[in-house]
N, C-alpha and C positions, 0 to 999 in steps of 0.2 A: 254141613253140605247138604245142597238140593237134592231132591229125589231124583231129578231128571240128569243128573250129571256124573252118575256113578257107573264107570264103564272099566272093561277090563281088557288088558292085551290080547290079541289070537296072532296067531301065527299062520303063513299061507306058504304052501309049497306052488311054485311057479317054474316051469320049465324044467330044466335039468338039475335039479336039486338046489335052486335059488329057493333061499328061507327069506321072507319078509316079515320084519315084524310090524305089526300096526294096530291102532286103536279103530279102525273105520270097519268097512264092511267086509265080508269076506265070502266071496263067490267067484265062480271062473267063468269065462265064455269060450265055447267051444264051438270049433267050424267044421262043418263036414267037407268031405273030398269034394263034393260037386259044386260046391258054392251055395250061395244066397238062392232061396226060392222064395221069393217075397208073397205077402198075402194078397188078395185080390183088393184094391182100394178103390176102384172103380164100380163094382157090382156088376159087372158085364161079363165077368168069366175071363179077365184078361189075367196078366201077371206073368208068371213062368219065370226062369231065370233070367230072361231078357228083359223083365218090367212089364207094365201095363202096356197094352196095343196102343193106347194114346195117352201120354203123362200129361196132357192137357185137359184132360177129361174133367169135368166137374161133378162131385156128388152132392145130391139132392137129398137130403132127408126132412121126414115132417117134424121132428122134435123141434123145441124152442130153441132159436138161437140164443148165444152167450149174449150177456149185455156187457160191455166193456168197464161200466161202473160198479159191478158186482164183483166180490171175490168168492169163487165157487171151491168149496172144501176139496172135492174130489180132484178137480182140475188145477188148482191154484197152491192151495196148502198142504195136500197130502202129499204130493211128489216132493216138496221141502224136505219134509218130517222122513219120509220113506227113504230118501238120498242121504240123510244126513244123520240120522237117528235109530230109524225103526229096522236094524237089521241083527244079525244073531250074536250074541253075546250082550246086546244094549237093550231096545226097547222094540225087539218083534214081540209078536204074541208068545213064543215058546220063551223067550228069556224074561222079558219085562222085568227089568230091573228096578227093583225098590217098587215093584207094582204098577210100573209106568209101561203101558201099552200103546205106543202110537201108529198103529196100523189099521185103524177105521175111525170113523167119526164117533161111533159110540165111546170107545175105548179113549180115544182123543179126550173128548170133551170130560169124560168121568176121573180118567186115572191121571190126567194134566191138571185136574183143576182149573179147567177155562170158566171164567165167568163172564157173560155175553155183557156186553157193553164197558166192561171194566178193566182195563189192561194192567192196573196196580193187583188188584186181586186175583189174576191169573199167572199161575205159578209159570205155565208155557212161556208167557211172554217175559217174565221176570229172569228166568233162566238164559233166554236167547239174548237178553241184552244187559246181563250182569257183566261189570268191569273186570270182576275178579278171576283170574282165569282158571283159578281151581275150583269155581261154582257156575261157570257159563257152562252152557250148552251149543253144540258138542265141545267138547274138552279138548285141551291141547293134546297132541301135536295137530289135530283137525283144525281146519283154521274157523272161524265163526262166521255165521250165516252174514250173508251181504247185506248193505244196506236195504235194497231191494226186496230181499227175501224178509227181513226183520218188518217191512212197510206192510207186504202181502198179510203176513200174519196178523199183524196190528189192525189193520183193516178190517180183516175177518172178524175179529172179535169185537171191534167197535162197529160192526154191522148187525151184530146180535150172535156170532159165531154157528148160525143156522146151516144147513146142508142142504144149500140151493141147487138144483140141477139144471142142465141146458145140455143140448148136442150142438158138440162143437164142428161138427162136421155138417149144419144145417145150412143151407145156402150153397153157394160158389165155393170150389176149390183152387184158387189161382197158382197154377205149377210153373209158368212160364218164365218169370221172373223173381227166381226164390235166391235170396241173400244169406251168405252166411252169417253176416252180422245181424240180421233182421230176423230171419227164421230160425237157422239152425242152432247157432249158439245158445241163444235163450232157453231153447226145450232142451239142450243136453246140459247147460247150466244149472235147471231147475231139476231135472230128471237123474242125473248121473254124475255130477261134478262132486256131490258130496263124497261119493265112494270111489270114483276115478278121477283122482287130481295129482297133480305134480307131487305134493308132500306125502299122500300117502296112498298111492295107487294101487287098488284092490287087483290081484291077479296079475300085476305089474303094467295094467293098462289105465292111460289118462287120457281124458278128453278136453285138458285144458291146455287152449289153444289152439289155432287153425291147423297148424303141422302135424299135432298128434290125431286130431280127428281126420284130417285129410289122408293121412297114412290107414287108418281106421277103415274109412271110406274105399280106397283104392285097394284094399284087402279083400274087400268083401264082407267083413265082421262088421261093420256099422249097420249096414242095412239088414244082415242078417238076423242080428239080435233084436231088432228093433220091429221086424216083421215077422218076427217069432218063427222063423224059417225052422226045418227040420234039422236037427244036428247043431243047433245055437241054443244059449242060455237065453232064455226070453227077457227082454228088456224094456223097461226098467225092472230090476229086480224086486220080486215081491208084489207087484203088480197082479191086480185080477184081470186085466184086461191089456191089449197093446195101447200103443199110444193112438190118438185118434187117425181114423185115416188118412185125412188132409194131409196131417203132420208127417205121416209115413211116405205119403205121395210126394210132399213137399222133400225129403230128404233124397227118395230116391232120384226127384229130378235134378238136384243139386249134384248128387254123384254122377248121374249120367253126363252132365255139363261139364265134370271134371273135376268137381269137388272145388271152384274157385273160393280165393279169400276176398268175397266180394261184399 
């Protein structure tokens, strides 16, 4: 058995005594009585429960903009591993099943035996593409990584498995025409779906499909967790910082537009 595929079942208590058995993430999302108080995503002191003063403001930073042809570990690879593998009982820093810790760049490269420019020599790539359900990662009953997610990880390895950095908020942030299909779903699929899917919904919460996401948006829970508001569990779970400011602004704008299925 591959070192990356050894998982153990855990049990979650959610609501009034409902017990969920799952091999996936174990965390809860809490909501304060006053609702979400989003972080200031414009840098101008706006925000508050009603959102930013002008949701179409642009955020301009001095960091290097991200190159669409480069796969960035922190932005592209780590969210996939964090959502699907690096949680309690599996491959977070505390559990590190079989010595595999998938929470930081150094720990992924070292403990998952990533070989730059060599897919066949990288255990990480081997287990996410293994056709044997007993050996692949994530293990059943969790869904295997999507073709797009596997492609991101393989491109990162073939680009040298480096830890390149960029500023995702550099330049302008368009919040006027936010699409669920183009902006919202990809972010949730990368950062959250591994834990919150229909097959194994951590804490009984799923972000699989527009209907589930729209319900979370309308309840205030979605904005509360991604904006790291008081009274909510910060999401993505286990992340060292919130999603990029532009991403949070786009989620907020989409919610204020009625969370359409566009």
